[in-house]
C-alpha positions in Angstrom: 187.5 80.9 66.0 184.7 78.4 65.8 181.9 78.3 68.3 183.0 74.8 69.6 186.5 76.0 70.1 185.3 79.1 72.0 183.1 76.9 74.3 186.0 74.5 74.9 188.2 77.5 75.8 185.6 78.9 78.2 185.2 75.5 79.8 188.9 75.1 80.3 189.1 78.6 81.8 186.3 77.8 84.2 187.8 74.5 85.2 191.2 76.2 85.8 189.9 79.2 87.6 187.5 77.5 90.0 189.0 74.0 90.0 185.7 72.4 88.9 185.1 69.1 87.3 184.1 69.1 83.6 180.5 68.4 84.4 180.3 71.3 87.0 182.0 73.6 84.5 179.4 72.8 81.9 176.6 73.4 84.4 178.1 76.8 85.3 178.7 77.8 81.7 175.2 76.8 80.7 173.5 78.5 83.8 170.4 80.2 82.3 170.5 83.4 84.3 173.5 85.6 83.6 173.2 87.6 86.8 173.1 84.4 88.8 176.1 83.1 86.8 178.1 86.1 88.0 177.0 85.5 91.6 177.9 81.8 91.3 181.4 82.8 90.0 181.7 85.1 93.0 180.8 82.2 95.3 183.5 80.0 93.8 186.0 82.8 94.2 185.1 83.6 97.8 184.4 80.2 99.4 187.2 77.6 99.3 184.9 74.9 100.6 182.4 75.3 97.7 183.8 73.0 95.0 180.7 71.9 93.1 178.1 73.7 91.0 175.3 72.2 93.1 176.9 73.4 96.4 177.2 76.9 94.9 173.6 77.0 93.7 172.4 75.8 97.2 174.5 78.5 98.9 173.0 81.1 96.6 169.5 79.9 97.4 170.3 80.0 101.2 171.6 83.6 100.8 168.5 84.6 99.0 166.3 83.0 101.6 168.2 84.7 104.4 167.8 88.0 102.6 164.1 87.4 102.1 163.5 86.5 105.7 165.5 89.6 106.8 163.0 91.7 104.8 160.1 90.5 106.8 159.1 92.3 110.0 160.1 90.4 113.1 156.7 91.2 114.7 154.6 89.8 111.8 153.9 86.7 113.9 152.7 88.9 116.8 150.2 90.7 114.5 148.8 87.5 113.1 147.0 86.8 116.4 145.7 90.4 116.9 142.1 91.1 116.1 142.0 94.2 113.9 138.3 94.2 113.8 136.1 94.3 110.8 137.7 93.1 107.6 135.2 95.1 105.5 135.7 98.6 106.9 138.9 98.2 108.9 137.5 99.8 112.1 138.9 98.3 115.3 136.0 97.0 117.3 137.7 97.1 120.7 138.9 100.7 120.4 141.0 103.2 118.6 143.7 105.6 119.9 143.1 108.9 118.2 146.3 110.5 116.9 144.6 113.9 116.7 143.3 114.3 120.3 145.1 111.4 122.0 142.0 110.0 123.5 140.8 106.4 123.2 137.6 106.3 121.2 135.1 103.4 120.8 134.0 102.8 117.2 131.3 100.6 116.0 131.6 98.8 112.7 130.3 100.8 109.8 129.5 97.9 107.6 
């Protein structure tokens, strides 16, 4: 079987399986990342309203962004405004709660 015939067969199979246009089938077949190619195929199988390659790629990007934002701590914004003290040594200028004795200690910057 020639390479061209194998490609035509693969395109026909993609168009039939996912009901894609020829252009979208070519884009899916030529997708550079094989792992993403499999995820895109899963999207076409699982979402009836996704009918184009671009829509599948956009949905994959949205899913990745949602997963990335779920990995961040929801309190990161709260910590951004907190003054941790000296950036050089890390001592908290306003005070420190000692885990050993439980008392609040005042530390001066060691820098």
